[in-house]
C-alpha positions in Angstrom: 48.9 -36.3 -117.2 46.3 -37.1 -114.9 47.9 -39.8 -113.2 51.4 -37.7 -112.9 49.8 -34.9 -111.4 48.2 -37.0 -109.0 51.3 -39.0 -107.9 52.7 -35.6 -107.6 50.3 -34.3 -105.2 50.6 -37.6 -102.8 54.0 -36.5 -102.9 53.7 -32.9 -102.1 51.5 -34.3 -99.5 53.7 -36.9 -97.7 56.2 -34.4 -97.6 53.7 -31.8 -95.6 53.0 -34.5 -93.0 56.7 -35.4 -92.7 56.9 -31.7 -92.0 53.8 -32.0 -89.0 55.2 -34.8 -87.3 58.5 -33.1 -85.4 55.5 -30.3 -84.4 52.8 -32.4 -83.2 55.5 -34.7 -81.2 56.8 -31.4 -79.7 53.9 -29.9 -79.0 52.6 -33.4 -77.2 55.8 -33.5 -75.4 55.4 -29.8 -73.6 51.5 -30.7 -72.7 52.8 -33.9 -71.2 55.5 -31.9 -69.4 53.2 -29.4 -68.4 51.0 -31.8 -66.9 53.6 -33.7 -65.0 54.5 -30.3 -63.8 51.1 -29.6 -62.5 50.6 -32.8 -61.2 54.3 -32.4 -59.3 53.3 -29.1 -57.9 49.7 -30.3 -57.0 51.7 -33.5 -54.7 54.1 -31.2 -53.6 51.5 -28.8 -51.8 48.8 -30.9 -51.2 50.0 -34.5 -50.4 50.9 -35.2 -47.1 55.1 -35.6 -46.7 55.6 -39.1 -44.8 59.2 -38.0 -44.0 60.2 -38.8 -39.9 62.2 -36.5 -38.2 65.2 -36.9 -37.1 65.2 -37.5 -33.6 68.7 -36.8 -33.0 67.7 -33.4 -34.2 64.7 -33.0 -33.0 65.8 -34.2 -28.7 69.6 -32.5 -29.3 72.6 -34.3 -29.5 72.1 -37.5 -27.4 75.7 -39.1 -26.1 76.0 -42.9 -25.3 74.3 -43.7 -21.9 72.6 -40.0 -22.0 68.8 -38.8 -22.0 66.8 -36.6 -23.4 64.6 -35.2 -21.1 61.3 -34.0 -21.5 58.9 -33.0 -18.0 55.3 -32.5 -18.7 55.3 -30.7 -22.4 59.2 -29.2 -21.6 62.1 -30.8 -23.2 65.0 -29.4 -21.0 68.3 -29.1 -21.9 69.6 -31.1 -18.8 70.3 -35.0 -19.5 69.5 -37.8 -17.7 70.9 -40.8 -18.2 70.2 -44.9 -18.8 72.7 -47.2 -17.4 71.6 -51.1 -18.6 67.7 -51.2 -17.1 68.1 -48.2 -15.1 66.7 -44.8 -16.0 67.9 -41.7 -13.8 66.6 -37.9 -13.3 69.2 -35.7 -12.7 68.0 -34.3 -8.3 67.9 -31.0 -9.3 65.2 -32.0 -12.0 63.5 -33.9 -9.8 63.2 -31.3 -7.2 62.4 -28.3 -9.9 59.8 -30.3 -11.4 58.6 -33.3 -9.7 58.9 -33.4 -5.6 61.4 -31.2 -3.8 61.5 -33.8 -0.5 64.6 -35.5 -1.9 67.3 -33.7 -0.3 71.0 -34.2 -0.7 72.9 -34.7 2.5 76.5 -34.3 1.2 78.0 -34.8 4.3 77.0 -37.9 4.7 76.7 -39.0 0.8 73.2 -39.9 0.6 69.8 -38.7 0.0 67.2 -38.0 2.6 63.3 -38.3 2.4 61.6 -36.7 4.7 57.7 -38.7 4.9 55.2 -37.5 7.7 56.3 -40.5 10.1 60.2 -41.2 9.6 62.9 -40.1 7.8 64.4 -42.4 5.0 67.8 -42.5 4.1 69.1 -43.4 1.0 73.2 -44.1 0.4 74.9 -42.8 -2.5 77.2 -44.9 -5.3 80.0 -43.6 -7.5 78.5 -46.5 -9.9 75.3 -46.7 -11.3 72.8 -49.4 -10.4 71.7 -47.9 -7.3 69.2 -45.3 -6.0 71.5 -42.8 -6.3 74.5 -42.4 -8.4 76.9 -39.8 -8.0 78.6 -39.2 -11.3 81.0 -36.0 -11.8 79.3 -33.7 -9.0 75.7 -34.6 -10.3 73.6 -36.3 -8.2 71.0 -38.9 -10.0 67.9 -40.6 -8.7 66.6 -43.7 -9.9 63.2 -43.6 -11.8 62.1 -46.4 -9.6 62.9 -44.2 -6.4 61.2 -40.8 -7.5 58.2 -42.9 -8.8 57.9 -44.6 -4.9 56.9 -41.0 -3.4 56.1 -38.9 -6.6 52.6 -39.3 -8.8 53.8 -39.5 -11.9 53.8 -41.5 -15.0 57.5 -42.2 -17.0 58.0 -43.6 -20.6 62.1 -44.6 -21.3 62.9 -44.9 -25.0 66.5 -45.7 -26.7 67.4 -44.3 -30.0 68.0 -41.7 -28.7 67.8 -42.3 -25.0 64.9 -40.6 -23.4 62.9 -40.1 -20.6 59.6 -38.5 -20.7 58.2 -37.7 -17.2 54.0 -36.8 -17.1 53.5 -35.4 -13.7 50.3 -32.7 -13.7 47.1 -34.5 -14.2 44.2 -32.1 -13.2 43.1 -29.2 -15.2 44.8 -30.7 -17.8 43.3 -29.0 -21.5 42.8 -32.0 -24.1 41.8 -33.2 -27.5 40.8 -36.7 -28.7 42.0 -37.9 -32.1 39.1 -38.4 -34.3 41.0 -39.2 -37.6 44.0 -40.7 -37.8 47.2 -38.2 -38.5 50.3 -37.3 -37.4 52.1 -34.7 -34.9 54.4 -32.8 -36.9 57.6 -31.1 -35.6 56.1 -27.5 -37.5 52.5 -26.8 -38.6 52.3 -27.7 -41.9 51.5 -30.9 -44.0 55.2 -31.3 -45.2 56.6 -30.9 -42.2 58.5 -34.0 -40.9 56.4 -36.1 -39.0 57.3 -37.2 -35.0 55.3 -39.7 -34.5 51.5 -40.9 -35.6 48.5 -40.9 -33.7 45.1 -43.2 -34.1 41.3 -42.9 -33.5 40.8 -42.2 -29.9 44.2 -41.2 -28.8 44.1 -38.6 -26.2 46.4 -35.7 -26.5 47.8 -32.5 -24.0 46.5 -29.1 -25.8 48.7 -26.4 -25.8 48.1 -23.7 -28.3 45.0 -23.8 -31.0 45.9 -22.3 -33.7 43.4 -21.5 -36.8 44.7 -24.1 -38.6 46.2 -26.5 -36.8 47.3 -27.1 -32.6 50.1 -27.4 -30.7 49.6 -30.0 -29.3 52.1 -32.9 -26.7 51.9 -36.6 -26.5 52.1 -38.8 -23.3 55.3 -40.5 -23.9 57.4 -37.0 -24.9 56.6 -35.1 -28.4 55.8 -31.8 -28.8 54.7 -31.2 -32.3 51.1 -29.7 -34.5 48.4 -31.8 -35.8 45.8 -31.0 -38.0 43.0 -29.4 -36.2 40.1 -31.1 -38.8 42.0 -35.0 -37.0 40.8 -33.3 -33.4 37.3 -33.4 -31.6 36.9 -30.8 -29.1 39.2 -29.6 -26.0 38.0 -30.2 -22.4 39.5 -29.8 -19.2 40.5 -33.3 -17.9 41.4 -34.5 -14.3 42.4 -37.7 -14.4 41.8 -40.5 -11.7 45.0 -41.6 -10.1 45.4 -44.6 -7.7 48.9 -43.1 -6.3 48.6 -43.3 -2.6 51.1 -41.3 -0.7 51.4 -40.5 3.1 49.4 -37.7 4.0 50.3 -35.2 6.6 48.1 -35.0 10.0 47.8 -32.0 12.1 48.0 -30.8 15.7 45.3 -28.1 15.6 43.2 -26.8 18.0 38.7 -26.4 17.7 38.5 -23.3 18.8 40.5 -20.1 16.9 44.0 -19.3 17.8 44.9 -16.5 20.0 48.4 -16.2 21.1 50.6 -14.0 22.7 54.4 -13.7 22.8 55.9 -13.3 25.7 59.6 -11.9 25.6 61.3 -13.7 28.5 65.5 -13.0 28.6 66.4 -14.5 32.1 65.5 -17.5 33.6 64.6 -15.4 37.0 61.8 -13.4 34.0 59.8 -16.6 33.6 59.0 -15.8 37.5 56.6 -12.5 35.9 54.1 -14.7 34.0 51.7 -14.7 36.8 51.3 -10.4 36.9 52.1 -10.1 32.9 49.1 -12.2 32.3 47.2 -11.0 35.3 44.6 -8.5 33.0 44.7 -11.1 30.1 41.4 -12.5 28.7 41.0 -14.8 25.7 44.0 -15.7 24.8 44.3 -19.5 24.5 48.2 -19.8 23.9 51.5 -18.4 25.2 54.8 -18.1 23.5 57.6 -17.8 25.6 60.6 -16.6 24.1 63.1 -19.6 25.7 65.5 -20.8 23.0 67.9 -19.5 21.1 70.7 -21.1 18.5 74.0 -20.5 20.5 76.9 -22.1 18.2 77.3 -23.8 14.4 76.8 -27.2 15.7 73.2 -26.5 16.3 73.4 -26.2 20.3 70.4 -24.3 21.9 70.6 -21.7 25.3 67.2 -22.8 27.1 65.5 -20.9 29.8 62.2 -22.9 29.9 61.1 -23.6 33.1 58.6 -26.4 33.7 57.0 -24.7 36.9 56.0 -21.8 34.0 54.2 -24.7 32.0 52.5 -25.6 34.8 51.0 -22.0 35.9 49.8 -21.4 32.2 48.4 -24.7 31.7 46.2 -24.2 35.3 44.9 -20.7 33.2 43.8 -22.5 30.4 46.9 -21.5 28.0 48.7 -24.0 26.0 53.0 -23.1 25.9 54.4 -23.1 22.6 58.2 -22.4 23.2 60.1 -19.8 21.0 63.4 -20.7 19.3 64.9 -17.8 17.5 68.5 -17.6 15.5 69.5 -13.9 16.2 72.8 -14.9 18.4 75.5 -13.0 16.4 77.6 -16.2 17.1 75.9 -18.1 14.4 75.3 -18.9 10.9 72.1 -20.1 9.8 73.5 -21.4 6.8 75.7 -23.4 8.9 73.5 -24.6 11.2 71.1 -25.8 9.2 73.1 -27.4 6.0 74.6 -29.7 7.8 72.7 -33.0 8.9 74.7 -33.5 12.0 74.3 -29.6 13.6 70.7 -29.8 12.1 69.7 -32.7 13.5 71.3 -31.7 16.9 69.2 -28.6 17.2 66.2 -31.1 16.9 66.9 -33.5 19.0 68.3 -30.6 21.7 64.8 -28.8 21.2 62.5 -31.6 21.6 64.1 -32.8 24.8 63.7 -29.5 26.3 60.1 -29.1 25.2 59.4 -32.3 26.7 61.2 -32.0 30.1 59.1 -28.5 30.4 56.0 -30.0 29.5 55.2 -28.0 26.6 52.5 -28.4 24.2 54.3 -27.2 21.1 57.3 -25.5 19.2 57.5 -22.4 17.7 60.4 -21.6 15.4 61.1 -17.6 14.7 64.3 -17.4 12.2 64.3 -14.8 10.8 66.6 -12.9 7.7 66.9 -16.1 6.2 69.4 -15.6 2.4 68.2 -17.4 -0.6 71.0 -19.7 0.3 69.0 -20.8 3.5 65.8 -22.0 2.1 66.4 -25.0 0.9 67.8 -26.4 4.4 65.5 -24.2 6.3 62.9 -26.5 4.7 64.3 -29.7 5.5 64.6 -28.8 9.1 60.8 -28.3 9.0 60.1 -31.6 7.9 62.6 -33.3 10.2 61.6 -30.8 13.2 57.9 -32.3 12.4 58.2 -35.8 12.2 59.7 -35.9 16.0 57.1 -32.7 16.8 54.5 -35.1 15.6 55.5 -38.4 17.0 55.8 -36.3 20.4 52.3 -35.2 20.3 53.9 -31.1 19.8 51.8 -28.6 17.8 54.5 -26.8 14.8 54.1 -23.4 14.5 56.7 -21.6 12.0 56.2 -17.5 11.8 57.0 -15.5 8.4 57.1 -11.9 7.4 54.7 -10.5 5.0 55.5 -12.3 1.7 57.8 -10.3 -0.9 59.3 -11.4 -3.9 62.8 -11.7 -2.1 61.2 -14.3 0.5 59.7 -16.7 -2.1 62.6 -19.1 -1.3 60.6 -19.2 2.2 58.3 -21.4 0.5 55.3 -21.3 2.7 53.4 -24.1 0.4 55.9 -26.6 1.4 56.2 -25.0 5.2 52.1 -25.3 5.2 52.5 -29.0 4.3 54.1 -29.9 6.9 53.9 -28.0 9.9 50.9 -27.4 12.1 50.2 -23.4 11.6 52.2 -21.0 9.6 52.2 -17.8 10.8 52.5 -14.3 9.2 54.0 -11.7 10.9 51.8 -8.7 9.8 54.6 -5.8 11.1 57.2 -3.9 10.1 55.8 -2.2 6.9 57.8 0.2 8.1 60.8 -1.0 10.8 63.8 0.7 12.5 66.1 1.7 9.2 63.4 2.9 6.9 64.2 5.5 4.5 60.6 7.0 5.5 57.9 7.3 8.1 55.1 5.2 8.1 52.8 2.5 9.8 54.1 -0.4 11.0 51.4 -2.3 9.9 48.8 -0.2 7.6 45.3 -2.3 7.0 45.5 -2.8 3.1 49.4 -3.9 3.6 48.4 -6.4 6.4 45.3 -7.5 4.0 47.7 -8.2 1.3 50.3 -10.5 2.8 46.9 -12.2 4.0 45.7 -12.8 0.0 49.0 -13.8 -1.2 50.0 -15.8 1.9 47.1 -17.6 1.5 47.5 -18.5 -2.4 50.0 -20.9 -0.8 49.1 -22.2 2.7 45.2 -23.5 3.3 43.5 -20.5 5.7 42.3 -22.9 8.7 46.1 -23.3 9.2 47.3 -19.4 8.9 47.6 -17.4 12.0 47.7 -13.9 11.6 50.1 -11.8 14.0 49.3 -8.5 14.8 51.7 -5.2 16.2 51.0 -4.3 20.3 53.5 -1.4 19.0 53.9 1.6 17.2 57.0 3.2 16.1 57.5 6.9 17.0 59.5 8.9 14.1 61.5 11.7 15.0 62.8 14.1 12.5 66.0 16.3 13.2 67.6 18.2 10.8 66.7 15.8 8.0 67.4 12.8 10.1 65.2 10.3 10.5 65.3 7.8 13.2 62.4 5.4 15.5 61.4 4.1 18.6 58.7 0.9 19.4 56.7 1.9 22.2 53.6 0.5 23.2 49.7 1.6 23.3 50.0 4.0 26.7 53.2 5.3 25.6 51.8 6.1 22.0 48.9 8.2 23.5 50.8 9.4 26.5 53.1 10.8 23.6 50.5 12.2 21.5 48.4 13.8 24.7 51.0 15.8 26.3 52.4 17.2 23.0 48.6 18.2 22.7 49.0 16.9 19.3 47.0 17.0 15.8 45.5 13.4 15.4 42.4 12.0 13.4 41.5 8.8 11.9 43.8 7.8 8.9 41.4 5.8 6.1 44.5 5.1 4.5 45.6 2.9 7.2 43.0 2.6 9.8 44.7 4.2 12.1 44.7 6.8 14.6 47.5 9.5 13.5 49.2 12.2 15.5 52.3 14.8 14.6 53.8 17.4 17.3 56.7 19.5 17.4 59.4 19.4 20.3 62.5 20.5 20.6 63.1 21.4 17.1 62.0 17.9 16.1 59.2 16.7 14.3 57.5 13.9 15.4 55.1 11.5 13.8 53.4 8.6 15.2 50.9 5.6 13.3 48.9 4.3 16.3 48.3 0.8 17.4 45.4 0.7 19.6 41.5 -1.1 20.2 40.6 0.5 17.3 43.5 -0.3 14.9 43.9 -3.7 16.1 39.9 -4.4 16.0 40.3 -3.4 12.2 43.0 -6.5 11.5 41.6 -9.0 14.0 38.6 -8.6 11.3 40.8 -9.9 8.9 40.8 -13.5 11.2 36.8 -14.7 10.3 37.2 -12.2 6.6 39.4 -15.2 5.5 38.3 -17.8 8.0 42.1 -18.0 9.3 42.9 -20.5 12.3 43.9 -17.0 14.6 45.7 -14.5 16.0 48.5 -14.0 17.5 50.1 -10.4 19.1 53.4 -8.9 19.5 54.1 -8.9 22.8 53.3 -9.1 26.0 53.6 -5.7 28.1 52.9 -3.2 25.2 49.2 -3.8 25.3 46.3 -1.4 26.9 44.3 -4.0 28.9 41.0 -3.2 27.0 42.6 -4.8 23.9 42.0 -8.0 24.8 38.1 -7.7 24.9 38.9 -6.2 21.1 40.5 -9.0 19.9 37.6 -11.6 21.3 35.2 -9.4 20.0 36.5 -9.6 16.8 37.8 -12.9 16.3 34.8 -15.0 15.7 32.3 -14.7 13.0 30.1 -12.0 13.7 
């Protein structure tokens, strides 16, 4: 009986164990799945992906023969080209980012490059392989041609085709890699890898974030890397061995004190002795001798060797002025065609040398934006000829405004000897309201803005010897330009109320006459003194005046007294 009980109990235990076994297995499987799930979660969350970024997606669709362009830290929409062993950049990209002196001469299908001492030419071909390639209306420059005259580093890659160019080498924020890592497409370890970096590599720092930094590599990747893999940022100025041909300048050792002399006819040259008999302190005179007469670049000239000889006897240099004021010309037509532009340069240079002049003063006004690039090329080419012949080259500019940015005073300042600020016409004939011709704050801002582009030692501030007499009749505003003596005669004869206007640093007067209201902000010795003080204050090259004949004789001593640093 006991044996049977034992057997029955053993059988019951076996049945219970068999019943528990599936439950245990299920529980074990559930545990394993949980562990695997947790491990997968941890892997997905904390283990960096090694997936590579699809570079065709990164740089965009790059067709066969094309090249993505990376200029500095910017990936451009424009495309370059790679043909065989030669890589090409579009001309507009080169001009916008690298070197604006490559000028497309459409007339002769060639690139002109104005170096300081010579004008170089590079003919365009319709097939790749040369320095200049013209394809489907786009002009391309080979990388070797650009690198010949431009301080830059370039990197060329295939699959996909791409060209990376570094051209900024000073004031760059950089970081060093302290631990091997990856630059990723986005911030985060799961973002695809753009490129691997290694300890000691230098990266350009674009933006510091909390755990990731946006960086750029020199070979054309812009992405993100973990901050913990980087050292401290530093501003770096890289040493370069690029040797560029530098400009030299014909400048005066003493401060320039120049007066424009408006001469309208050949006979007008004969009055020079009378016009300067009371002038003191002036060392340069600029007669208005040349004007462009047609779109072929021919000039009208009333230059006089006798005038120059007399001026030299008086210790004056002569910088003949050329203007674009003729109604018979279109400045764009003259300057945009190489034939007419170079004809103009040749005639100006020949006339200056024939008369024995010391320099040329360019006074081209009201230049449209379309003219800008051609005007700069004109100055570059003219600079080559003037410097070759020992002639000083100066250029007149309006006070900087947004709408005159295409004058590019920075490029002017690199190629000419003097950039002249015409510090007048704040209010002008046709202005909607009466006001000063040249209030001191307006003039000073013009100086400050110009100095952002041009070195002060080659900037001349021009001041007005005239004022505007404003007349308001029945709501209609008109004005006329009057000289210093005439201005005070009007105020005195009409017993006008006058006072020193601290806002403009000018004497202001107003009076009523014959049903009209007159206003005038006077340019006189007192106001001119305040403007001339800007020359030593900012270390400018000197002062100029428009024009002889409008001044009171006492103003010359005022200019001399304030021209030099006190």
